[in-house]
C-alpha positions in Angstrom: 93.7 -38.4 -12.2 95.1 -38.1 -8.7 94.1 -35.6 -6.1 96.6 -33.4 -4.2 96.0 -35.6 -1.1 97.0 -38.8 -3.0 100.0 -37.1 -4.5 101.2 -36.1 -1.0 100.6 -39.5 0.7 101.0 -42.1 -2.1 97.9 -43.8 -0.6 94.3 -44.0 -2.0 92.3 -42.8 1.0 89.2 -41.6 -0.9 86.9 -43.9 0.9 88.0 -42.7 4.3 87.5 -39.1 3.4 84.0 -39.6 1.9 81.7 -36.9 3.1 84.5 -34.8 4.6 86.0 -31.6 3.5 89.8 -32.1 3.9 92.6 -29.6 3.7 96.2 -29.1 4.8 97.2 -25.9 6.6 100.4 -23.9 6.2 102.0 -25.7 9.1 101.5 -29.1 7.5 98.7 -30.2 9.7 95.8 -32.1 8.1 92.2 -31.0 8.9 88.7 -32.5 8.1 85.2 -31.3 8.6 82.2 -33.6 8.2 79.6 -32.9 5.5 76.8 -32.0 6.0 77.3 -29.9 9.1 76.7 -31.7 12.4 73.4 -31.3 14.3 73.3 -30.3 18.0 72.4 -33.8 18.9 75.4 -35.3 17.1 77.7 -32.8 18.8 76.1 -33.8 22.2 76.9 -37.5 21.2 80.5 -36.4 20.9 80.9 -36.5 17.1 83.6 -33.9 16.6 83.0 -30.9 14.4 86.7 -30.8 13.2 89.4 -33.5 13.1 93.1 -32.7 13.1 96.1 -35.0 12.4 99.7 -34.9 11.5 99.5 -37.3 8.5 96.8 -38.2 6.0 96.7 -41.8 7.3 96.0 -40.7 10.9 93.3 -38.3 9.5 91.7 -41.2 7.5 91.5 -43.3 10.7 89.9 -40.5 12.6 87.4 -39.7 9.8 86.4 -43.4 9.6 85.9 -43.6 13.4 83.8 -40.4 13.4 81.7 -41.5 10.5 81.0 -44.7 12.4 80.0 -42.7 15.5 77.7 -40.6 13.4 76.1 -43.7 11.9 75.5 -45.2 15.4 73.9 -42.0 16.5 71.5 -42.0 13.6 70.7 -45.6 14.2 69.9 -44.9 17.9 67.7 -42.0 17.0 65.7 -44.2 14.5 65.4 -47.0 17.1 64.1 -44.5 19.7 61.5 -43.1 17.2 60.3 -46.6 16.2 60.1 -47.7 19.9 58.1 -44.6 20.7 55.7 -45.3 17.8 55.2 -48.9 18.8 54.5 -47.9 22.4 51.9 -45.3 21.4 50.3 -47.9 19.0 49.9 -50.4 21.8 
């Protein structure tokens, strides 16, 4: 079974849109919002709350890039927490 997005583009971009709510507006522009909603820290780290592109392929690239940014942010938070715990244990 194909999704509306696959039917429009002819590409299988499911992996790129994982954990994103994706839609196309009436003007033909593609939009995506990350799931779950962003935290204030993630927004401060410049993870964008909504992505906009002219084609599904461009949107897939942006979604993949933003997901990577979000993963890096989570990694840095965990690293800071572990570092603080190690310093307090010393």
